[in-house]
NUVOBA-345636 format. One record per residue (C-alpha): residue number from 1; residue in one letter; x, y, z. Coordinates in Angstrom, 3 decimals, decimal comma, padded with zeros to 6 digits. Layout:
# NUVOBA-345636
+------+--------+----------+----------+----------+
| tido | drenlo |       c1 |       c2 |       c3 |
+------+--------+----------+----------+----------+
|  NUM |      A |        X |        Y |        Z |
...
+------+--------+----------+----------+----------+
# end
This chain:
# NUVOBA-345636
+------+--------+----------+----------+----------+
| tido | drenlo |       c1 |       c2 |       c3 |
+------+--------+----------+----------+----------+
|    1 |      X | -027,405 | -051,678 | -064,940 |
|    2 |      X | -026,449 | -047,810 | -064,888 |
|    3 |      X | -026,823 | -047,581 | -068,686 |
|    4 |      X | -030,671 | -048,951 | -068,051 |
|    5 |      X | -031,162 | -046,548 | -064,894 |
|    6 |      X | -029,955 | -043,754 | -067,364 |
|    7 |      X | -033,352 | -044,477 | -069,475 |
|    8 |      X | -035,114 | -043,028 | -066,393 |
|    9 |      X | -033,092 | -040,421 | -065,172 |
|   10 |      X | -029,016 | -039,772 | -066,092 |
|   11 |      X | -029,144 | -038,483 | -062,672 |
|   12 |      X | -029,913 | -041,369 | -060,934 |
|   13 |      X | -027,673 | -043,219 | -063,712 |
|   14 |      X | -024,801 | -041,514 | -062,453 |
|   15 |      X | -025,287 | -042,482 | -059,150 |
|   16 |      X | -026,518 | -045,769 | -060,260 |
|   17 |      X | -022,545 | -046,222 | -060,856 |
|   18 |      X | -021,305 | -046,445 | -057,095 |
|   19 |      X | -021,671 | -050,258 | -057,329 |
|   20 |      X | -019,125 | -050,052 | -059,463 |
|   21 |      X | -015,450 | -050,845 | -057,517 |
|   22 |      X | -012,992 | -049,792 | -060,166 |
|   23 |      X | -012,013 | -045,797 | -059,941 |
|   24 |      X | -011,134 | -046,043 | -064,023 |
|   25 |      X | -014,340 | -048,078 | -064,845 |
|   26 |      X | -016,428 | -045,729 | -062,294 |
|   27 |      X | -015,704 | -043,213 | -064,195 |
|   28 |      X | -015,898 | -044,403 | -067,960 |
|   29 |      X | -019,338 | -045,199 | -066,764 |
|   30 |      X | -020,260 | -042,101 | -065,624 |
|   31 |      X | -018,753 | -039,987 | -068,446 |
|   32 |      X | -020,473 | -041,905 | -071,318 |
|   33 |      X | -024,735 | -042,158 | -069,348 |
|   34 |      X | -026,190 | -039,153 | -071,086 |
|   35 |      X | -025,643 | -040,753 | -074,152 |
|   36 |      X | -028,618 | -043,258 | -073,343 |
|   37 |      X | -031,840 | -041,029 | -073,985 |
|   38 |      X | -033,493 | -040,285 | -070,432 |
|   39 |      X | -036,795 | -039,948 | -069,840 |
|   40 |      X | -037,231 | -035,639 | -070,704 |
|   41 |      X | -035,768 | -036,640 | -074,067 |
|   42 |      X | -038,476 | -039,092 | -075,583 |
|   43 |      X | -041,073 | -036,534 | -074,964 |
|   44 |      X | -039,676 | -034,802 | -078,089 |
|   45 |      X | -038,725 | -037,918 | -079,455 |
|   46 |      X | -041,845 | -039,194 | -079,733 |
|   47 |      X | -043,349 | -036,400 | -080,953 |
|   48 |      X | -040,771 | -035,466 | -083,886 |
|   49 |      X | -041,317 | -038,767 | -084,883 |
|   50 |      X | -045,523 | -039,181 | -084,647 |
|   51 |      X | -045,214 | -035,650 | -086,482 |
|   52 |      X | -043,441 | -035,968 | -089,644 |
|   53 |      X | -042,075 | -040,230 | -089,876 |
|   54 |      X | -045,319 | -042,338 | -088,664 |
|   55 |      X | -048,097 | -040,346 | -088,667 |
|   56 |      X | -051,758 | -042,103 | -090,516 |
|   57 |      X | -051,862 | -046,052 | -090,169 |
|   58 |      X | -049,657 | -047,664 | -088,298 |
|   59 |      X | -048,288 | -045,022 | -087,042 |
|   60 |      X | -048,121 | -046,586 | -083,354 |
|   61 |      X | -045,986 | -049,218 | -084,767 |
|   62 |      X | -043,591 | -046,935 | -087,318 |
|   63 |      X | -043,194 | -044,877 | -083,584 |
|   64 |      X | -041,462 | -047,484 | -081,750 |
|   65 |      X | -039,936 | -048,797 | -084,398 |
|   66 |      X | -037,834 | -045,534 | -084,926 |
|   67 |      X | -037,546 | -045,147 | -081,598 |
|   68 |      X | -035,588 | -048,449 | -080,699 |
|   69 |      X | -033,344 | -047,808 | -083,934 |
|   70 |      X | -032,504 | -044,090 | -081,597 |
|   71 |      X | -032,055 | -045,888 | -078,552 |
|   72 |      X | -029,511 | -048,642 | -080,312 |
|   73 |      X | -027,510 | -046,093 | -081,420 |
|   74 |      X | -027,733 | -044,768 | -078,091 |
|   75 |      X | -026,258 | -047,961 | -076,816 |
|   76 |      X | -023,552 | -048,772 | -079,156 |
|   77 |      X | -021,901 | -044,876 | -079,606 |
|   78 |      X | -021,875 | -045,284 | -075,699 |
|   79 |      X | -019,964 | -048,576 | -076,101 |
|   80 |      X | -017,566 | -047,412 | -079,340 |
|   81 |      X | -016,990 | -043,688 | -076,676 |
|   82 |      X | -016,987 | -046,460 | -073,564 |
|   83 |      X | -014,088 | -048,264 | -075,244 |
|   84 |      X | -011,962 | -045,242 | -076,949 |
|   85 |      X | -012,026 | -043,272 | -073,567 |
|   86 |      X | -010,675 | -046,929 | -071,820 |
|   87 |      X | -007,667 | -046,735 | -074,968 |
|   88 |      X | -006,468 | -043,202 | -074,242 |
|   89 |      X | -007,188 | -040,779 | -071,469 |
|   90 |      X | -008,665 | -043,291 | -068,782 |
|   91 |      X | -005,890 | -046,083 | -070,302 |
|   92 |      X | -005,446 | -048,960 | -067,886 |
|   93 |      X | -006,472 | -053,047 | -066,528 |
|   94 |      X | -009,859 | -054,205 | -067,284 |
|   95 |      X | -011,007 | -055,052 | -063,844 |
|   96 |      X | -012,482 | -058,624 | -063,594 |
|   97 |      X | -015,851 | -059,697 | -062,736 |
|   98 |      X | -016,972 | -061,511 | -059,572 |
|   99 |      X | -020,191 | -062,286 | -058,781 |
|  100 |      X | -020,255 | -063,363 | -055,088 |
|  101 |      X | -024,206 | -064,111 | -053,807 |
|  102 |      X | -024,804 | -063,096 | -050,143 |
|  103 |      X | -027,314 | -065,256 | -047,968 |
|  104 |      X | -030,913 | -064,733 | -048,391 |
|  105 |      X | -032,368 | -062,456 | -046,295 |
|  106 |      X | -036,417 | -061,500 | -045,985 |
|  107 |      X | -035,919 | -057,872 | -047,443 |
|  108 |      X | -037,097 | -054,872 | -045,274 |
|  109 |      X | -039,570 | -053,783 | -047,486 |
|  110 |      X | -039,926 | -050,099 | -045,448 |
|  111 |      X | -036,159 | -050,155 | -045,314 |
|  112 |      X | -035,722 | -050,217 | -049,376 |
|  113 |      X | -038,464 | -048,059 | -049,675 |
|  114 |      X | -037,027 | -045,191 | -047,735 |
|  115 |      X | -033,600 | -044,960 | -048,784 |
|  116 |      X | -034,257 | -045,527 | -052,220 |
|  117 |      X | -036,784 | -042,195 | -051,696 |
|  118 |      X | -033,517 | -040,493 | -049,910 |
|  119 |      X | -031,315 | -041,266 | -052,452 |
|  120 |      X | -032,538 | -041,001 | -055,911 |
|  121 |      X | -036,015 | -039,288 | -055,702 |
|  122 |      X | -035,110 | -036,807 | -053,205 |
|  123 |      X | -031,984 | -036,208 | -053,517 |
|  124 |      X | -032,553 | -035,870 | -057,832 |
|  125 |      X | -035,178 | -033,438 | -057,041 |
|  126 |      X | -034,003 | -031,540 | -054,427 |
|  127 |      X | -030,776 | -031,113 | -056,812 |
|  128 |      X | -033,425 | -029,888 | -059,146 |
|  129 |      X | -034,777 | -027,775 | -057,881 |
|  130 |      X | -032,501 | -025,559 | -057,041 |
|  131 |      X | -031,638 | -024,699 | -060,164 |
|  132 |      X | -034,842 | -024,897 | -061,956 |
|  133 |      X | -036,442 | -021,887 | -059,917 |
|  134 |      X | -033,460 | -019,199 | -061,488 |
|  135 |      X | -033,270 | -021,063 | -064,503 |
|  136 |      X | -036,963 | -019,931 | -065,011 |
|  137 |      X | -036,679 | -016,892 | -063,756 |
|  138 |      X | -033,897 | -016,540 | -066,648 |
|  139 |      X | -035,917 | -017,516 | -069,496 |
|  140 |      X | -038,792 | -014,935 | -068,508 |
|  141 |      X | -036,585 | -012,213 | -067,994 |
|  142 |      X | -034,664 | -013,030 | -071,547 |
|  143 |      X | -037,718 | -013,377 | -073,382 |
|  144 |      X | -039,103 | -010,522 | -071,993 |
|  145 |      X | -037,038 | -007,899 | -071,528 |
|  146 |      X | -036,367 | -005,944 | -075,614 |
|  147 |      X | -033,881 | -004,551 | -077,550 |
|  148 |      X | -034,849 | -002,766 | -081,034 |
|  149 |      X | -037,807 | -004,708 | -080,365 |
|  150 |      X | -036,386 | -008,148 | -080,069 |
|  151 |      X | -036,371 | -009,955 | -077,060 |
|  152 |      X | -032,431 | -010,985 | -075,900 |
|  153 |      X | -033,623 | -014,854 | -076,598 |
|  154 |      X | -034,327 | -014,007 | -080,021 |
|  155 |      X | -031,006 | -011,846 | -080,733 |
|  156 |      X | -029,505 | -015,073 | -079,726 |
|  157 |      X | -031,243 | -017,370 | -081,787 |
|  158 |      X | -030,307 | -014,669 | -084,655 |
|  159 |      X | -026,855 | -015,126 | -083,451 |
|  160 |      X | -026,738 | -019,883 | -083,601 |
|  161 |      X | -028,569 | -019,013 | -086,593 |
|  162 |      X | -025,311 | -019,892 | -089,464 |
|  163 |      X | -024,049 | -022,591 | -086,752 |
|  164 |      X | -027,031 | -024,044 | -086,485 |
|  165 |      X | -028,000 | -024,267 | -090,302 |
|  166 |      X | -024,597 | -025,854 | -090,670 |
|  167 |      X | -025,849 | -028,337 | -088,428 |
|  168 |      X | -029,188 | -028,923 | -090,476 |
|  169 |      X | -031,288 | -027,235 | -087,198 |
|  170 |      X | -031,675 | -023,247 | -086,723 |
|  171 |      X | -030,372 | -020,391 | -084,340 |
|  172 |      X | -034,017 | -021,346 | -081,952 |
|  173 |      X | -033,031 | -024,305 | -081,925 |
|  174 |      X | -029,853 | -024,047 | -080,742 |
|  175 |      X | -030,983 | -021,178 | -078,083 |
|  176 |      X | -033,739 | -023,724 | -076,993 |
|  177 |      X | -031,211 | -026,473 | -075,662 |
|  178 |      X | -028,775 | -023,437 | -074,377 |
|  179 |      X | -031,484 | -022,377 | -072,343 |
|  180 |      X | -033,447 | -026,099 | -071,552 |
|  181 |      X | -030,087 | -026,717 | -069,578 |
|  182 |      X | -032,448 | -027,247 | -066,689 |
|  183 |      X | -034,478 | -029,851 | -068,101 |
|  184 |      X | -034,617 | -031,541 | -071,377 |
|  185 |      X | -038,587 | -031,392 | -071,172 |
|  186 |      X | -038,715 | -027,537 | -071,911 |
|  187 |      X | -036,521 | -027,514 | -074,903 |
|  188 |      X | -039,300 | -027,962 | -077,170 |
|  189 |      X | -041,229 | -025,651 | -075,850 |
|  190 |      X | -038,661 | -023,242 | -075,995 |
|  191 |      X | -038,590 | -023,780 | -079,649 |
|  192 |      X | -041,894 | -022,988 | -080,504 |
|  193 |      X | -042,242 | -020,127 | -078,636 |
|  194 |      X | -039,851 | -018,599 | -080,624 |
|  195 |      X | -041,383 | -019,957 | -083,344 |
|  196 |      X | -045,014 | -017,657 | -082,562 |
|  197 |      X | -042,795 | -014,884 | -080,707 |
|  198 |      X | -043,190 | -015,196 | -077,773 |
|  199 |      X | -042,798 | -014,604 | -074,253 |
|  200 |      X | -044,020 | -017,223 | -072,240 |
|  201 |      X | -043,830 | -021,245 | -072,010 |
|  202 |      X | -046,953 | -022,988 | -073,463 |
|  203 |      X | -047,915 | -026,356 | -074,508 |
|  204 |      X | -046,706 | -027,214 | -077,762 |
|  205 |      X | -049,909 | -029,120 | -078,981 |
|  206 |      X | -051,320 | -032,541 | -080,869 |
|  207 |      X | -048,842 | -033,962 | -083,300 |
|  208 |      X | -050,943 | -032,098 | -086,474 |
|  209 |      X | -050,477 | -028,674 | -084,280 |
|  210 |      X | -046,731 | -029,355 | -083,755 |
|  211 |      X | -046,258 | -030,480 | -087,316 |
|  212 |      X | -048,014 | -027,254 | -089,403 |
|  213 |      X | -045,925 | -024,463 | -086,201 |
|  214 |      X | -042,263 | -026,522 | -087,131 |
|  215 |      X | -043,426 | -026,538 | -090,951 |
|  216 |      X | -044,734 | -023,234 | -091,155 |
|  217 |      X | -040,867 | -021,851 | -089,376 |
|  218 |      X | -038,754 | -023,624 | -092,728 |
|  219 |      X | -038,828 | -027,601 | -090,936 |
|  220 |      X | -037,752 | -030,439 | -092,809 |
|  221 |      X | -037,463 | -033,908 | -092,613 |
|  222 |      X | -034,042 | -033,740 | -092,235 |
|  223 |      X | -034,692 | -030,911 | -089,930 |
|  224 |      X | -036,647 | -033,151 | -087,876 |
|  225 |      X | -033,864 | -035,547 | -087,960 |
|  226 |      X | -030,834 | -033,638 | -087,297 |
|  227 |      X | -033,025 | -032,225 | -084,484 |
|  228 |      X | -033,514 | -035,968 | -082,986 |
|  229 |      X | -030,182 | -036,386 | -083,284 |
|  230 |      X | -028,659 | -033,760 | -081,580 |
|  231 |      X | -031,808 | -034,579 | -078,523 |
|  232 |      X | -030,043 | -037,594 | -078,467 |
|  233 |      X | -026,322 | -036,609 | -078,143 |
|  234 |      X | -025,585 | -033,158 | -075,836 |
|  235 |      X | -024,821 | -032,122 | -073,060 |
|  236 |      X | -026,460 | -033,768 | -069,683 |
|  237 |      X | -029,454 | -031,420 | -068,153 |
|  238 |      X | -027,943 | -029,196 | -064,829 |
|  239 |      X | -029,447 | -031,740 | -062,459 |
|  240 |      X | -027,218 | -034,084 | -064,119 |
|  241 |      X | -023,915 | -032,097 | -064,382 |
|  242 |      X | -024,243 | -031,243 | -060,526 |
|  243 |      X | -024,299 | -034,836 | -059,794 |
|  244 |      X | -021,222 | -035,742 | -061,988 |
|  245 |      X | -019,568 | -033,108 | -060,344 |
|  246 |      X | -020,770 | -034,920 | -056,742 |
|  247 |      X | -019,568 | -038,400 | -057,652 |
|  248 |      X | -016,332 | -037,058 | -058,943 |
|  249 |      X | -015,731 | -034,735 | -057,199 |
|  250 |      X | -014,425 | -032,531 | -060,349 |
|  251 |      X | -015,706 | -029,913 | -062,186 |
|  252 |      X | -013,720 | -030,969 | -065,188 |
|  253 |      X | -014,884 | -034,347 | -064,959 |
|  254 |      X | -019,042 | -032,889 | -065,127 |
|  255 |      X | -017,038 | -030,726 | -068,191 |
|  256 |      X | -015,342 | -033,341 | -069,949 |
|  257 |      X | -018,938 | -035,058 | -069,165 |
|  258 |      X | -020,994 | -032,340 | -071,234 |
|  259 |      X | -018,368 | -031,833 | -074,290 |
|  260 |      X | -018,288 | -035,671 | -075,493 |
|  261 |      X | -022,226 | -036,084 | -076,530 |
|  262 |      X | -022,212 | -032,370 | -077,270 |
|  263 |      X | -019,206 | -032,835 | -080,046 |
|  264 |      X | -020,213 | -036,579 | -081,242 |
|  265 |      X | -023,731 | -034,684 | -081,582 |
|  266 |      X | -022,334 | -031,818 | -083,679 |
|  267 |      X | -020,259 | -033,940 | -086,229 |
|  268 |      X | -023,186 | -036,279 | -086,592 |
|  269 |      X | -025,987 | -033,643 | -086,967 |
|  270 |      X | -023,032 | -032,079 | -089,496 |
|  271 |      X | -022,596 | -035,078 | -091,212 |
|  272 |      X | -026,515 | -035,819 | -091,958 |
|  273 |      X | -027,040 | -031,585 | -093,210 |
|  274 |      X | -023,653 | -032,539 | -095,324 |
|  275 |      X | -024,818 | -035,619 | -096,954 |
|  276 |      X | -028,809 | -034,568 | -097,596 |
|  277 |      X | -027,612 | -031,318 | -099,392 |
|  278 |      X | -025,319 | -032,867 | -101,114 |
|  279 |      X | -027,552 | -035,570 | -102,816 |
+------+--------+----------+----------+----------+
# end
């Protein structure tokens, strides 16, 4: 269930792990929840699929097919990493699953709505606002302060260029991921802002407009594949990280939850880039 909730919001998926009675299995579920794409990542994935792989006749069906493959990849890697954790650092005896059906009672609609509002909506939005305001201010400052005619964001992108190329991406994409830590939705707008040497976030435009911008900045189908892969497997957003810290009570587990998907994403992107560069 927590995995399904993660498709909407990884932070909500993490809080949903409370129903798991075993502390070990609850921790495994929390650490691997961000391997499935949340709603904030779907927009970028769909935009790239539409622009590079599913234009023209039958585009909608192709988009759905490729998106399904990405989702299944996330589920498979979630199961693989969960198994790996269960036989290494979180070794233990699997707990038995017992389902007890309580007596049926008429649901209290108002109570359910109120509890859902408090535990899911307000809790998640509150934590998002705590990070969003200062992060937005920091992004504006880094995009507008110039050093030798270049913004700090552009300098950071140049610094990350070599490592980005190794992953099949570029420095601007990696910078966008780092600055997009508050919310996955702003990763692509930040990348487009850097490509256009802008200082404010703007709409990325329709599929053809986005395709033209990305193509003009050296994107290929390999870049698109690696971008989708890293969008699928990278550190969770700030709200999810804060939720993990609250649920586990440990910064160590929060850092591990950031480390696991990011390392997987770097390895997979590097392998994809190397394979295409060879053949």
